[in-house]
mmCIF file of the N, C-alpha and C atoms, coordinates in Angstrom:
data_MODEL
# 
_entry.id   MODEL 
# 
loop_
_atom_site.group_PDB 
_atom_site.id 
_atom_site.type_symbol 
_atom_site.label_atom_id 
_atom_site.label_alt_id 
_atom_site.label_comp_id 
_atom_site.label_asym_id 
_atom_site.label_entity_id 
_atom_site.label_seq_id 
_atom_site.pdbx_PDB_ins_code 
_atom_site.Cartn_x 
_atom_site.Cartn_y 
_atom_site.Cartn_z 
_atom_site.occupancy 
_atom_site.B_iso_or_equiv 
_atom_site.pdbx_formal_charge 
_atom_site.auth_seq_id 
_atom_site.auth_comp_id 
_atom_site.auth_asym_id 
_atom_site.auth_atom_id 
_atom_site.pdbx_PDB_model_num 
ATOM 1   N N  . MET A 1 1  ? 10.103 -12.863 4.854   1.00 0.00 ? 1  MET A N  1 
ATOM 2   C CA . MET A 1 1  ? 8.860  -13.353 5.317   1.00 0.00 ? 1  MET A CA 1 
ATOM 3   C C  . MET A 1 1  ? 8.400  -14.248 4.396   1.00 0.00 ? 1  MET A C  1 
ATOM 4   N N  . GLN A 1 2  ? 7.763  -15.381 4.945   1.00 0.00 ? 2  GLN A N  1 
ATOM 5   C CA . GLN A 1 2  ? 7.104  -16.386 3.933   1.00 0.00 ? 2  GLN A CA 1 
ATOM 6   C C  . GLN A 1 2  ? 5.714  -16.346 3.843   1.00 0.00 ? 2  GLN A C  1 
ATOM 7   N N  . ALA A 1 3  ? 5.060  -16.725 2.684   1.00 0.00 ? 3  ALA A N  1 
ATOM 8   C CA . ALA A 1 3  ? 3.633  -16.640 2.372   1.00 0.00 ? 3  ALA A CA 1 
ATOM 9   C C  . ALA A 1 3  ? 3.414  -17.969 1.595   1.00 0.00 ? 3  ALA A C  1 
ATOM 10  N N  . THR A 1 4  ? 2.032  -17.913 1.227   1.00 0.00 ? 4  THR A N  1 
ATOM 11  C CA . THR A 1 4  ? 1.463  -19.162 0.368   1.00 0.00 ? 4  THR A CA 1 
ATOM 12  C C  . THR A 1 4  ? 0.789  -18.322 -0.566  1.00 0.00 ? 4  THR A C  1 
ATOM 13  N N  . VAL A 1 5  ? 0.846  -18.699 -1.857  1.00 0.00 ? 5  VAL A N  1 
ATOM 14  C CA . VAL A 1 5  ? 0.215  -18.254 -2.988  1.00 0.00 ? 5  VAL A CA 1 
ATOM 15  C C  . VAL A 1 5  ? -1.392 -18.578 -2.933  1.00 0.00 ? 5  VAL A C  1 
ATOM 16  N N  . ARG A 1 6  ? -2.200 -17.498 -2.576  1.00 0.00 ? 6  ARG A N  1 
ATOM 17  C CA . ARG A 1 6  ? -3.716 -17.832 -2.692  1.00 0.00 ? 6  ARG A CA 1 
ATOM 18  C C  . ARG A 1 6  ? -4.336 -17.874 -4.121  1.00 0.00 ? 6  ARG A C  1 
ATOM 19  N N  . ASP A 1 7  ? -3.868 -16.942 -5.034  1.00 0.00 ? 7  ASP A N  1 
ATOM 20  C CA . ASP A 1 7  ? -4.260 -16.883 -6.359  1.00 0.00 ? 7  ASP A CA 1 
ATOM 21  C C  . ASP A 1 7  ? -3.218 -16.193 -7.282  1.00 0.00 ? 7  ASP A C  1 
ATOM 22  N N  . TYR A 1 8  ? -3.200 -16.593 -8.475  1.00 0.00 ? 8  TYR A N  1 
ATOM 23  C CA . TYR A 1 8  ? -2.420 -15.919 -9.528  1.00 0.00 ? 8  TYR A CA 1 
ATOM 24  C C  . TYR A 1 8  ? -3.062 -15.909 -10.865 1.00 0.00 ? 8  TYR A C  1 
ATOM 25  N N  . ALA A 1 9  ? -3.080 -14.852 -11.520 1.00 0.00 ? 9  ALA A N  1 
ATOM 26  C CA . ALA A 1 9  ? -3.648 -14.564 -12.822 1.00 0.00 ? 9  ALA A CA 1 
ATOM 27  C C  . ALA A 1 9  ? -2.522 -14.396 -13.914 1.00 0.00 ? 9  ALA A C  1 
ATOM 28  N N  . THR A 1 10 ? -2.331 -15.433 -14.717 1.00 0.00 ? 10 THR A N  1 
ATOM 29  C CA . THR A 1 10 ? -1.163 -15.493 -15.721 1.00 0.00 ? 10 THR A CA 1 
ATOM 30  C C  . THR A 1 10 ? -1.285 -14.196 -16.710 1.00 0.00 ? 10 THR A C  1 
ATOM 31  N N  . ALA A 1 11 ? -2.659 -13.834 -16.919 1.00 0.00 ? 11 ALA A N  1 
ATOM 32  C CA . ALA A 1 11 ? -2.760 -12.601 -17.916 1.00 0.00 ? 11 ALA A CA 1 
ATOM 33  C C  . ALA A 1 11 ? -2.286 -11.250 -17.384 1.00 0.00 ? 11 ALA A C  1 
ATOM 34  N N  . THR A 1 12 ? -2.433 -11.122 -16.092 1.00 0.00 ? 12 THR A N  1 
ATOM 35  C CA . THR A 1 12 ? -2.143 -9.949  -15.387 1.00 0.00 ? 12 THR A CA 1 
ATOM 36  C C  . THR A 1 12 ? -0.944 -10.014 -14.492 1.00 0.00 ? 12 THR A C  1 
ATOM 37  N N  . ARG A 1 13 ? -0.307 -11.177 -14.473 1.00 0.00 ? 13 ARG A N  1 
ATOM 38  C CA . ARG A 1 13 ? 0.860  -11.453 -13.683 1.00 0.00 ? 13 ARG A CA 1 
ATOM 39  C C  . ARG A 1 13 ? 0.570  -10.863 -12.176 1.00 0.00 ? 13 ARG A C  1 
ATOM 40  N N  . SER A 1 14 ? -0.402 -10.889 -11.664 1.00 0.00 ? 14 SER A N  1 
ATOM 41  C CA . SER A 1 14 ? -0.658 -10.453 -10.255 1.00 0.00 ? 14 SER A CA 1 
ATOM 42  C C  . SER A 1 14 ? -1.549 -11.486 -9.567  1.00 0.00 ? 14 SER A C  1 
ATOM 43  N N  . GLY A 1 15 ? -1.683 -11.121 -8.263  1.00 0.00 ? 15 GLY A N  1 
ATOM 44  C CA . GLY A 1 15 ? -2.479 -12.106 -7.462  1.00 0.00 ? 15 GLY A CA 1 
ATOM 45  C C  . GLY A 1 15 ? -2.465 -11.762 -5.946  1.00 0.00 ? 15 GLY A C  1 
ATOM 46  N N  . HIS A 1 16 ? -2.468 -12.804 -5.053  1.00 0.00 ? 16 HIS A N  1 
ATOM 47  C CA . HIS A 1 16 ? -2.457 -12.501 -3.628  1.00 0.00 ? 16 HIS A CA 1 
ATOM 48  C C  . HIS A 1 16 ? -1.851 -13.594 -2.944  1.00 0.00 ? 16 HIS A C  1 
ATOM 49  N N  . VAL A 1 17 ? -1.132 -13.356 -1.886  1.00 0.00 ? 17 VAL A N  1 
ATOM 50  C CA . VAL A 1 17 ? -0.602 -14.271 -0.969  1.00 0.00 ? 17 VAL A CA 1 
ATOM 51  C C  . VAL A 1 17 ? -1.105 -14.147 0.414   1.00 0.00 ? 17 VAL A C  1 
ATOM 52  N N  . ILE A 1 18 ? -1.049 -15.238 1.257   1.00 0.00 ? 18 ILE A N  1 
ATOM 53  C CA . ILE A 1 18 ? -1.398 -15.268 2.491   1.00 0.00 ? 18 ILE A CA 1 
ATOM 54  C C  . ILE A 1 18 ? -0.254 -15.261 3.411   1.00 0.00 ? 18 ILE A C  1 
ATOM 55  N N  . LEU A 1 19 ? 0.159  -14.443 4.232   1.00 0.00 ? 19 LEU A N  1 
ATOM 56  C CA . LEU A 1 19 ? 1.131  -14.424 5.139   1.00 0.00 ? 19 LEU A CA 1 
ATOM 57  C C  . LEU A 1 19 ? 0.868  -15.488 6.155   1.00 0.00 ? 19 LEU A C  1 
ATOM 58  N N  . ASP A 1 20 ? 2.067  -15.911 6.915   1.00 0.00 ? 20 ASP A N  1 
ATOM 59  C CA . ASP A 1 20 ? 1.846  -16.926 7.817   1.00 0.00 ? 20 ASP A CA 1 
ATOM 60  C C  . ASP A 1 20 ? 0.976  -16.390 9.122   1.00 0.00 ? 20 ASP A C  1 
ATOM 61  N N  . ASP A 1 21 ? 0.807  -15.080 9.113   1.00 0.00 ? 21 ASP A N  1 
ATOM 62  C CA . ASP A 1 21 ? 0.013  -14.755 10.272  1.00 0.00 ? 21 ASP A CA 1 
ATOM 63  C C  . ASP A 1 21 ? -1.549 -14.570 9.941   1.00 0.00 ? 21 ASP A C  1 
ATOM 64  N N  . GLY A 1 22 ? -1.844 -14.898 8.517   1.00 0.00 ? 22 GLY A N  1 
ATOM 65  C CA . GLY A 1 22 ? -3.132 -15.059 8.028   1.00 0.00 ? 22 GLY A CA 1 
ATOM 66  C C  . GLY A 1 22 ? -3.483 -13.838 7.346   1.00 0.00 ? 22 GLY A C  1 
ATOM 67  N N  . SER A 1 23 ? -2.747 -12.826 7.089   1.00 0.00 ? 23 SER A N  1 
ATOM 68  C CA . SER A 1 23 ? -3.010 -11.578 6.513   1.00 0.00 ? 23 SER A CA 1 
ATOM 69  C C  . SER A 1 23 ? -2.817 -11.597 4.932   1.00 0.00 ? 23 SER A C  1 
ATOM 70  N N  . LEU A 1 24 ? -3.758 -11.341 4.242   1.00 0.00 ? 24 LEU A N  1 
ATOM 71  C CA . LEU A 1 24 ? -3.940 -11.480 2.769   1.00 0.00 ? 24 LEU A CA 1 
ATOM 72  C C  . LEU A 1 24 ? -3.376 -10.121 2.105   1.00 0.00 ? 24 LEU A C  1 
ATOM 73  N N  . LEU A 1 25 ? -2.336 -10.286 1.343   1.00 0.00 ? 25 LEU A N  1 
ATOM 74  C CA . LEU A 1 25 ? -1.768 -9.220  0.574   1.00 0.00 ? 25 LEU A CA 1 
ATOM 75  C C  . LEU A 1 25 ? -1.776 -9.355  -0.907  1.00 0.00 ? 25 LEU A C  1 
ATOM 76  N N  . PRO A 1 26 ? -1.927 -8.281  -1.642  1.00 0.00 ? 26 PRO A N  1 
ATOM 77  C CA . PRO A 1 26 ? -1.996 -8.374  -2.953  1.00 0.00 ? 26 PRO A CA 1 
ATOM 78  C C  . PRO A 1 26 ? -0.409 -8.182  -3.527  1.00 0.00 ? 26 PRO A C  1 
ATOM 79  N N  . PHE A 1 27 ? -0.132 -8.910  -4.791  1.00 0.00 ? 27 PHE A N  1 
ATOM 80  C CA . PHE A 1 27 ? 1.114  -8.494  -5.455  1.00 0.00 ? 27 PHE A CA 1 
ATOM 81  C C  . PHE A 1 27 ? 0.620  -8.107  -6.975  1.00 0.00 ? 27 PHE A C  1 
ATOM 82  N N  . GLY A 1 28 ? 1.450  -7.165  -7.511  1.00 0.00 ? 28 GLY A N  1 
ATOM 83  C CA . GLY A 1 28 ? 1.166  -6.958  -8.919  1.00 0.00 ? 28 GLY A CA 1 
ATOM 84  C C  . GLY A 1 28 ? 2.243  -7.259  -9.790  1.00 0.00 ? 28 GLY A C  1 
ATOM 85  N N  . ALA A 1 29 ? 2.001  -6.965  -10.992 1.00 0.00 ? 29 ALA A N  1 
ATOM 86  C CA . ALA A 1 29 ? 2.955  -7.435  -12.163 1.00 0.00 ? 29 ALA A CA 1 
ATOM 87  C C  . ALA A 1 29 ? 4.441  -6.859  -11.824 1.00 0.00 ? 29 ALA A C  1 
ATOM 88  N N  . ASP A 1 30 ? 4.513  -5.892  -11.392 1.00 0.00 ? 30 ASP A N  1 
ATOM 89  C CA . ASP A 1 30 ? 5.823  -5.394  -10.947 1.00 0.00 ? 30 ASP A CA 1 
ATOM 90  C C  . ASP A 1 30 ? 6.698  -6.217  -9.904  1.00 0.00 ? 30 ASP A C  1 
ATOM 91  N N  . ALA A 1 31 ? 6.068  -6.722  -8.955  1.00 0.00 ? 31 ALA A N  1 
ATOM 92  C CA . ALA A 1 31 ? 6.569  -7.661  -7.898  1.00 0.00 ? 31 ALA A CA 1 
ATOM 93  C C  . ALA A 1 31 ? 6.834  -8.948  -8.507  1.00 0.00 ? 31 ALA A C  1 
ATOM 94  N N  . PHE A 1 32 ? 5.956  -9.451  -9.365  1.00 0.00 ? 32 PHE A N  1 
ATOM 95  C CA . PHE A 1 32 ? 6.177  -10.688 -10.146 1.00 0.00 ? 32 PHE A CA 1 
ATOM 96  C C  . PHE A 1 32 ? 7.372  -10.616 -10.984 1.00 0.00 ? 32 PHE A C  1 
ATOM 97  N N  . ASP A 1 33 ? 7.268  -9.658  -11.742 1.00 0.00 ? 33 ASP A N  1 
ATOM 98  C CA . ASP A 1 33 ? 8.555  -9.465  -12.804 1.00 0.00 ? 33 ASP A CA 1 
ATOM 99  C C  . ASP A 1 33 ? 9.776  -9.354  -12.160 1.00 0.00 ? 33 ASP A C  1 
ATOM 100 N N  . ARG A 1 34 ? 9.954  -8.796  -10.960 1.00 0.00 ? 34 ARG A N  1 
ATOM 101 C CA . ARG A 1 34 ? 11.269 -8.882  -10.343 1.00 0.00 ? 34 ARG A CA 1 
ATOM 102 C C  . ARG A 1 34 ? 11.764 -10.233 -9.852  1.00 0.00 ? 34 ARG A C  1 
ATOM 103 N N  . SER A 1 35 ? 10.705 -11.144 -9.815  1.00 0.00 ? 35 SER A N  1 
ATOM 104 C CA . SER A 1 35 ? 11.119 -12.402 -9.225  1.00 0.00 ? 35 SER A CA 1 
ATOM 105 C C  . SER A 1 35 ? 11.812 -13.463 -10.343 1.00 0.00 ? 35 SER A C  1 
ATOM 106 N N  . GLY A 1 36 ? 11.779 -13.084 -11.695 1.00 0.00 ? 36 GLY A N  1 
ATOM 107 C CA . GLY A 1 36 ? 12.342 -13.863 -12.510 1.00 0.00 ? 36 GLY A CA 1 
ATOM 108 C C  . GLY A 1 36 ? 11.583 -15.132 -12.728 1.00 0.00 ? 36 GLY A C  1 
ATOM 109 N N  . LEU A 1 37 ? 10.434 -15.323 -12.192 1.00 0.00 ? 37 LEU A N  1 
ATOM 110 C CA . LEU A 1 37 ? 9.681  -16.565 -12.296 1.00 0.00 ? 37 LEU A CA 1 
ATOM 111 C C  . LEU A 1 37 ? 8.850  -16.557 -13.435 1.00 0.00 ? 37 LEU A C  1 
ATOM 112 N N  . ARG A 1 38 ? 8.470  -17.752 -13.816 1.00 0.00 ? 38 ARG A N  1 
ATOM 113 C CA . ARG A 1 38 ? 7.552  -17.885 -15.176 1.00 0.00 ? 38 ARG A CA 1 
ATOM 114 C C  . ARG A 1 38 ? 6.117  -17.974 -14.796 1.00 0.00 ? 38 ARG A C  1 
ATOM 115 N N  . LEU A 1 39 ? 5.911  -18.680 -13.486 1.00 0.00 ? 39 LEU A N  1 
ATOM 116 C CA . LEU A 1 39 ? 4.453  -18.774 -13.035 1.00 0.00 ? 39 LEU A CA 1 
ATOM 117 C C  . LEU A 1 39 ? 4.508  -19.159 -11.628 1.00 0.00 ? 39 LEU A C  1 
ATOM 118 N N  . LEU A 1 40 ? 3.303  -19.052 -11.089 1.00 0.00 ? 40 LEU A N  1 
ATOM 119 C CA . LEU A 1 40 ? 3.148  -19.386 -9.536  1.00 0.00 ? 40 LEU A CA 1 
ATOM 120 C C  . LEU A 1 40 ? 1.960  -20.424 -9.564  1.00 0.00 ? 40 LEU A C  1 
ATOM 121 N N  . ARG A 1 41 ? 1.917  -21.192 -8.683  1.00 0.00 ? 41 ARG A N  1 
ATOM 122 C CA . ARG A 1 41 ? 0.871  -22.219 -8.510  1.00 0.00 ? 41 ARG A CA 1 
ATOM 123 C C  . ARG A 1 41 ? 0.247  -21.932 -7.134  1.00 0.00 ? 41 ARG A C  1 
ATOM 124 N N  . LEU A 1 42 ? -1.268 -22.184 -7.174  1.00 0.00 ? 42 LEU A N  1 
ATOM 125 C CA . LEU A 1 42 ? -2.110 -22.190 -6.007  1.00 0.00 ? 42 LEU A CA 1 
ATOM 126 C C  . LEU A 1 42 ? -1.453 -23.036 -4.926  1.00 0.00 ? 42 LEU A C  1 
ATOM 127 N N  . GLY A 1 43 ? -1.147 -22.515 -3.605  1.00 0.00 ? 43 GLY A N  1 
ATOM 128 C CA . GLY A 1 43 ? -0.578 -23.162 -2.573  1.00 0.00 ? 43 GLY A CA 1 
ATOM 129 C C  . GLY A 1 43 ? 0.867  -23.157 -2.516  1.00 0.00 ? 43 GLY A C  1 
ATOM 130 N N  . GLN A 1 44 ? 1.635  -22.614 -3.476  1.00 0.00 ? 44 GLN A N  1 
ATOM 131 C CA . GLN A 1 44 ? 2.967  -22.586 -3.537  1.00 0.00 ? 44 GLN A CA 1 
ATOM 132 C C  . GLN A 1 44 ? 3.648  -21.728 -2.366  1.00 0.00 ? 44 GLN A C  1 
ATOM 133 N N  . ARG A 1 45 ? 4.723  -22.137 -1.616  1.00 0.00 ? 45 ARG A N  1 
ATOM 134 C CA . ARG A 1 45 ? 5.299  -21.440 -0.734  1.00 0.00 ? 45 ARG A CA 1 
ATOM 135 C C  . ARG A 1 45 ? 6.357  -20.388 -1.337  1.00 0.00 ? 45 ARG A C  1 
ATOM 136 N N  . VAL A 1 46 ? 6.353  -19.262 -0.990  1.00 0.00 ? 46 VAL A N  1 
ATOM 137 C CA . VAL A 1 46 ? 7.120  -18.097 -1.475  1.00 0.00 ? 46 VAL A CA 1 
ATOM 138 C C  . VAL A 1 46 ? 7.684  -17.182 -0.429  1.00 0.00 ? 46 VAL A C  1 
ATOM 139 N N  . ARG A 1 47 ? 8.812  -16.691 -0.680  1.00 0.00 ? 47 ARG A N  1 
ATOM 140 C CA . ARG A 1 47 ? 9.398  -15.572 0.231   1.00 0.00 ? 47 ARG A CA 1 
ATOM 141 C C  . ARG A 1 47 ? 8.964  -14.432 -0.458  1.00 0.00 ? 47 ARG A C  1 
ATOM 142 N N  . VAL A 1 48 ? 8.553  -13.338 0.320   1.00 0.00 ? 48 VAL A N  1 
ATOM 143 C CA . VAL A 1 48 ? 8.114  -12.156 0.043   1.00 0.00 ? 48 VAL A CA 1 
ATOM 144 C C  . VAL A 1 48 ? 8.796  -10.870 0.683   1.00 0.00 ? 48 VAL A C  1 
ATOM 145 N N  . ILE A 1 49 ? 9.015  -9.818  0.160   1.00 0.00 ? 49 ILE A N  1 
ATOM 146 C CA . ILE A 1 49 ? 9.527  -8.598  0.809   1.00 0.00 ? 49 ILE A CA 1 
ATOM 147 C C  . ILE A 1 49 ? 8.174  -7.672  0.637   1.00 0.00 ? 49 ILE A C  1 
ATOM 148 N N  . VAL A 1 50 ? 7.754  -7.103  1.930   1.00 0.00 ? 50 VAL A N  1 
ATOM 149 C CA . VAL A 1 50 ? 6.733  -6.271  2.129   1.00 0.00 ? 50 VAL A CA 1 
ATOM 150 C C  . VAL A 1 50 ? 6.935  -4.947  2.519   1.00 0.00 ? 50 VAL A C  1 
ATOM 151 N N  . HIS A 1 51 ? 6.442  -3.872  1.741   1.00 0.00 ? 51 HIS A N  1 
ATOM 152 C CA . HIS A 1 51 ? 6.638  -2.421  2.124   1.00 0.00 ? 51 HIS A CA 1 
ATOM 153 C C  . HIS A 1 51 ? 5.228  -1.828  2.537   1.00 0.00 ? 51 HIS A C  1 
ATOM 154 N N  . GLY A 1 52 ? 5.373  -0.862  3.497   1.00 0.00 ? 52 GLY A N  1 
ATOM 155 C CA . GLY A 1 52 ? 4.161  -0.161  3.931   1.00 0.00 ? 52 GLY A CA 1 
ATOM 156 C C  . GLY A 1 52 ? 3.773  -0.565  5.233   1.00 0.00 ? 52 GLY A C  1 
ATOM 157 N N  . GLU A 1 53 ? 2.663  0.112   5.638   1.00 0.00 ? 53 GLU A N  1 
ATOM 158 C CA . GLU A 1 53 ? 2.030  0.001   6.878   1.00 0.00 ? 53 GLU A CA 1 
ATOM 159 C C  . GLU A 1 53 ? 0.521  -0.202  6.728   1.00 0.00 ? 53 GLU A C  1 
ATOM 160 N N  . ASP A 1 54 ? -0.143 -1.177  7.618   1.00 0.00 ? 54 ASP A N  1 
ATOM 161 C CA . ASP A 1 54 ? -1.556 -1.183  7.620   1.00 0.00 ? 54 ASP A CA 1 
ATOM 162 C C  . ASP A 1 54 ? -2.125 -1.410  6.193   1.00 0.00 ? 54 ASP A C  1 
ATOM 163 N N  . ALA A 1 55 ? -3.064 -0.708  5.855   1.00 0.00 ? 55 ALA A N  1 
ATOM 164 C CA . ALA A 1 55 ? -3.687 -0.848  4.579   1.00 0.00 ? 55 ALA A CA 1 
ATOM 165 C C  . ALA A 1 55 ? -2.793 -0.517  3.266   1.00 0.00 ? 55 ALA A C  1 
ATOM 166 N N  . ASP A 1 56 ? -1.683 0.134   3.572   1.00 0.00 ? 56 ASP A N  1 
ATOM 167 C CA . ASP A 1 56 ? -0.772 0.426   2.450   1.00 0.00 ? 56 ASP A CA 1 
ATOM 168 C C  . ASP A 1 56 ? 0.283  -0.669  2.222   1.00 0.00 ? 56 ASP A C  1 
ATOM 169 N N  . ARG A 1 57 ? 0.209  -1.685  3.111   1.00 0.00 ? 57 ARG A N  1 
ATOM 170 C CA . ARG A 1 57 ? 1.124  -2.925  2.847   1.00 0.00 ? 57 ARG A CA 1 
ATOM 171 C C  . ARG A 1 57 ? 1.133  -3.423  1.561   1.00 0.00 ? 57 ARG A C  1 
ATOM 172 N N  . ARG A 1 58 ? 2.126  -3.833  1.011   1.00 0.00 ? 58 ARG A N  1 
ATOM 173 C CA . ARG A 1 58 ? 2.178  -4.512  -0.415  1.00 0.00 ? 58 ARG A CA 1 
ATOM 174 C C  . ARG A 1 58 ? 3.384  -5.197  -0.652  1.00 0.00 ? 58 ARG A C  1 
ATOM 175 N N  . VAL A 1 59 ? 3.259  -6.250  -1.333  1.00 0.00 ? 59 VAL A N  1 
ATOM 176 C CA . VAL A 1 59 ? 4.276  -6.995  -1.762  1.00 0.00 ? 59 VAL A CA 1 
ATOM 177 C C  . VAL A 1 59 ? 5.114  -6.489  -2.875  1.00 0.00 ? 59 VAL A C  1 
ATOM 178 N N  . VAL A 1 60 ? 6.378  -6.147  -2.748  1.00 0.00 ? 60 VAL A N  1 
ATOM 179 C CA . VAL A 1 60 ? 7.432  -5.594  -3.746  1.00 0.00 ? 60 VAL A CA 1 
ATOM 180 C C  . VAL A 1 60 ? 8.187  -6.628  -4.337  1.00 0.00 ? 60 VAL A C  1 
ATOM 181 N N  . PHE A 1 61 ? 8.198  -7.685  -3.847  1.00 0.00 ? 61 PHE A N  1 
ATOM 182 C CA . PHE A 1 61 ? 9.030  -8.891  -4.346  1.00 0.00 ? 61 PHE A CA 1 
ATOM 183 C C  . PHE A 1 61 ? 8.693  -10.073 -3.824  1.00 0.00 ? 61 PHE A C  1 
ATOM 184 N N  . LEU A 1 62 ? 8.545  -11.144 -4.686  1.00 0.00 ? 62 LEU A N  1 
ATOM 185 C CA . LEU A 1 62 ? 8.347  -12.531 -4.324  1.00 0.00 ? 62 LEU A CA 1 
ATOM 186 C C  . LEU A 1 62 ? 9.233  -13.520 -4.995  1.00 0.00 ? 62 LEU A C  1 
ATOM 187 N N  . THR A 1 63 ? 9.588  -14.654 -4.448  1.00 0.00 ? 63 THR A N  1 
ATOM 188 C CA . THR A 1 63 ? 10.314 -15.650 -5.206  1.00 0.00 ? 63 THR A CA 1 
ATOM 189 C C  . THR A 1 63 ? 10.017 -16.832 -4.248  1.00 0.00 ? 63 THR A C  1 
ATOM 190 N N  . LEU A 1 64 ? 10.484 -18.039 -4.952  1.00 0.00 ? 64 LEU A N  1 
ATOM 191 C CA . LEU A 1 64 ? 10.417 -19.320 -4.326  1.00 0.00 ? 64 LEU A CA 1 
ATOM 192 C C  . LEU A 1 64 ? 11.161 -19.342 -2.804  1.00 0.00 ? 64 LEU A C  1 
ATOM 193 N N  . SER A 1 65 ? 10.692 -20.024 -2.151  1.00 0.00 ? 65 SER A N  1 
ATOM 194 C CA . SER A 1 65 ? 11.272 -19.737 -0.645  1.00 0.00 ? 65 SER A CA 1 
ATOM 195 C C  . SER A 1 65 ? 12.730 -20.499 -0.661  1.00 0.00 ? 65 SER A C  1 
ATOM 196 N N  . THR A 1 66 ? 13.144 -21.282 -1.705  1.00 0.00 ? 66 THR A N  1 
ATOM 197 C CA . THR A 1 66 ? 14.594 -21.684 -1.655  1.00 0.00 ? 66 THR A CA 1 
ATOM 198 C C  . THR A 1 66 ? 15.517 -20.814 -2.533  1.00 0.00 ? 66 THR A C  1 
ATOM 199 N N  . PHE A 1 67 ? 14.971 -19.727 -3.242  1.00 0.00 ? 67 PHE A N  1 
ATOM 200 C CA . PHE A 1 67 ? 15.918 -18.699 -3.885  1.00 0.00 ? 67 PHE A CA 1 
ATOM 201 C C  . PHE A 1 67 ? 16.292 -17.665 -2.971  1.00 0.00 ? 67 PHE A C  1 
ATOM 202 N N  . LEU A 1 68 ? 17.410 -17.174 -3.446  1.00 0.00 ? 68 LEU A N  1 
ATOM 203 C CA . LEU A 1 68 ? 18.017 -16.057 -2.541  1.00 0.00 ? 68 LEU A CA 1 
ATOM 204 C C  . LEU A 1 68 ? 17.120 -14.575 -3.048  1.00 0.00 ? 68 LEU A C  1 
ATOM 205 N N  . ASP A 1 69 ? 17.308 -13.728 -2.008  1.00 0.00 ? 69 ASP A N  1 
ATOM 206 C CA . ASP A 1 69 ? 16.754 -12.480 -2.408  1.00 0.00 ? 69 ASP A CA 1 
ATOM 207 C C  . ASP A 1 69 ? 17.703 -11.674 -3.274  1.00 0.00 ? 69 ASP A C  1 
ATOM 208 N N  . PRO A 1 70 ? 17.291 -10.672 -4.048  1.00 0.00 ? 70 PRO A N  1 
ATOM 209 C CA . PRO A 1 70 ? 18.244 -9.972  -4.957  1.00 0.00 ? 70 PRO A CA 1 
ATOM 210 C C  . PRO A 1 70 ? 18.937 -9.041  -3.935  1.00 0.00 ? 70 PRO A C  1 
ATOM 211 N N  . ALA A 1 71 ? 20.266 -8.954  -4.169  1.00 0.00 ? 71 ALA A N  1 
ATOM 212 C CA . ALA A 1 71 ? 21.022 -8.030  -3.290  1.00 0.00 ? 71 ALA A CA 1 
ATOM 213 C C  . ALA A 1 71 ? 21.804 -7.043  -4.046  1.00 0.00 ? 71 ALA A C  1 
# 
């Protein structure tokens, strides 16, 4: 699924993305660290893997939309 970076804090390596359906989801340092990326920019398009339902939905992995998912 694709999303847009809403905010990213370099100090905590966490932030929020907006899914294409308008949903706002947080991501933590664990999801960012799995990406292998060094930074994110506001408005950057990313591909995300989300786990959970409703209020428990969370981003568990994110990467640039042109990069492959880890397999």
